[in-house]
C-alpha positions in Angstrom: 17.9 3.6 48.0 19.9 2.6 51.0 19.6 -0.8 52.7 17.4 0.4 55.5 14.8 1.9 53.1 15.0 -1.3 51.0 14.2 -3.5 54.1 11.4 -1.1 55.1 9.9 -1.4 51.6 10.0 -5.2 51.7 8.5 -5.4 55.1 5.7 -2.9 54.0 5.0 -5.0 50.9 4.9 -8.3 52.8 2.9 -7.2 55.8 -0.6 -7.8 54.4 0.2 -11.2 52.8 1.9 -12.3 56.0 -1.1 -11.1 58.1 -3.5 -13.0 55.8 -1.5 -16.2 56.2 -1.4 -15.8 59.9 -5.2 -15.3 60.1 -5.7 -18.2 57.8 -3.6 -20.5 60.0 -5.3 -19.3 63.2 -8.8 -19.5 61.8 -8.3 -22.5 59.5 -11.1 -24.6 60.9 -13.7 -21.8 60.8 -12.5 -20.8 57.3 -12.7 -24.4 56.1 -16.3 -24.7 57.3 -17.1 -21.4 55.6 -15.4 -22.2 52.3 -17.0 -25.6 52.1 -20.4 -23.9 52.0 -19.4 -21.6 49.2 -20.0 -23.1 45.8 -20.0 -20.0 43.6 -19.3 -16.3 44.1 -21.1 -13.9 41.9 -20.6 -10.1 41.9 -23.6 -7.8 42.2 -26.2 -10.4 43.0 -26.5 -13.3 45.4 -26.9 -16.7 43.8 -28.3 -19.6 45.8 -26.7 -22.8 44.8 -29.1 -25.4 43.6 -27.3 -28.3 45.2 -27.4 -26.8 48.7 -31.1 -26.1 48.4 -31.8 -29.7 47.3 -30.0 -30.9 50.5 -32.2 -28.7 52.7 -35.3 -29.9 50.8 -34.2 -33.6 51.4 -34.0 -33.0 55.1 -37.4 -31.5 55.2 -38.8 -34.3 53.0 -37.6 -36.9 55.5 -40.1 -35.5 58.0 -43.0 -34.6 55.8 -43.1 -37.1 52.9 -43.3 -40.9 52.5 -40.5 -42.8 50.8 -40.9 -43.1 47.1 -42.6 -46.1 45.6 -41.3 -45.6 42.1 -39.9 -48.6 40.3 -36.3 -49.1 39.2 -37.4 -48.5 35.6 -38.8 -45.1 36.6 -35.6 -44.2 38.3 -33.6 -45.4 35.3 -35.7 -43.2 33.0 -35.3 -40.2 35.3 -31.5 -40.7 35.5 -31.3 -40.9 31.7 -33.2 -37.6 31.3 -31.2 -35.9 34.0 -27.9 -37.0 32.3 -29.1 -35.6 29.0 -30.7 -32.4 30.3 -30.8 -31.7 34.0 -33.0 -28.6 33.4 -35.3 -30.6 31.2 -35.6 -33.3 33.8 -36.5 -30.7 36.5 -39.1 -29.2 34.3 -40.7 -32.5 33.5 -40.7 -33.5 37.2 -42.5 -30.2 38.0 -45.1 -30.7 35.3 -45.9 -34.0 37.0 -46.4 -32.1 40.3 -48.7 -29.7 38.6 -50.7 -32.5 37.0 -51.0 -34.2 40.4 -52.2 -30.9 42.0 -54.8 -30.6 39.2 -56.1 -34.1 39.8 -56.2 -33.5 43.5 -58.3 -30.4 43.0 -60.7 -32.3 40.7 -61.1 -35.0 43.4 -62.0 -32.4 46.0 -64.5 -30.6 43.8 -62.6 -27.4 42.9 -63.6 -25.6 39.8 -60.5 -25.4 37.7 -59.6 -24.4 34.2 -58.3 -27.5 32.2 -56.4 -25.2 29.8 -53.9 -24.0 32.3 -51.7 -25.6 35.0 -53.0 -25.9 38.5 -50.6 -24.1 40.8 -49.9 -23.8 44.5 -51.7 -20.4 44.5 -54.8 -22.2 43.1 -54.5 -24.7 45.9 -54.6 -22.0 48.5 -57.4 -20.1 46.6 -59.6 -23.2 46.7 -58.8 -23.9 50.4 -57.7 -27.4 49.6 -54.4 -27.1 51.4 -53.8 -27.7 55.1 -56.5 -30.2 56.0 -55.8 -32.8 53.3 -52.3 -32.2 52.0 -50.5 -30.9 55.1 -48.3 -28.0 55.8 -45.0 -29.9 55.3 -46.1 -30.9 51.7 -47.1 -27.3 51.0 -43.7 -26.1 52.2 -42.1 -28.7 50.0 -44.2 -27.6 47.0 -43.1 -24.0 47.5 -39.4 -25.1 47.7 -39.7 -27.2 44.6 -41.3 -24.4 42.8 -38.5 -22.0 43.7 -35.9 -24.6 42.7 -37.7 -25.1 39.4 -37.7 -21.4 38.8 -33.9 -21.3 39.5 -33.3 -24.1 37.1 -35.2 -22.4 34.4 -34.1 -18.8 34.9 -30.6 -19.0 36.2 -29.1 -20.3 33.0 -25.6 -19.1 33.8 -25.3 -21.7 36.6 -24.7 -25.4 36.1 -27.0 -28.0 37.5 -25.4 -31.3 38.2 -27.0 -34.5 37.1 -27.2 -35.8 40.7 -29.0 -32.6 41.9 -31.5 -33.0 39.1 -32.1 -36.7 40.1 -32.6 -35.7 43.7 -35.1 -33.0 42.6 -37.0 -35.6 40.6 -37.0 -37.9 43.6 -38.4 -35.1 45.8 -41.0 -34.2 43.2 -42.0 -37.9 43.0 -42.5 -38.1 46.7 -44.6 -34.9 46.7 -46.7 -36.4 43.8 -47.2 -39.6 45.8 -48.3 -37.7 48.9 -50.8 -35.6 46.8 -52.2 -38.7 45.2 -52.8 -40.2 48.6 -54.5 -37.1 50.0 
């Protein structure tokens, strides 16, 4: 191999890495914004990151839900459970939402089965939804339900303690709104 062929091979081998570095330098701001949004990459299926969904839910809650009136003792207990088992804390918070929905339905005269949880679907079926609870709360209920499903079924992803605590806070705010309706 002569010198010219050697130089051509080196240039050929380095062209893509050099091009990638140049693109990264030129588009560093845009790439930085994009990379900050990516928490996990998973091949063959899309995985929605729990923490990002919680952030969206918090923004929605600021418009549709009252601030929580839970005591410091309640918050401490929630934090303890979230530290021990974030998934367990999310499930417990969702069970409180379902119990509040069931009590709401009873107050408004809906015929319900006491042997099964009262769900959002039941709320729609009994037409107890928009007039008393409000569309924002119903949207939040649906978002919390999806997040709960992700927590339960996407066991290969980690849920941070802080995300679980934020979920509990949102669920408590929804429960408070349902109890007021």
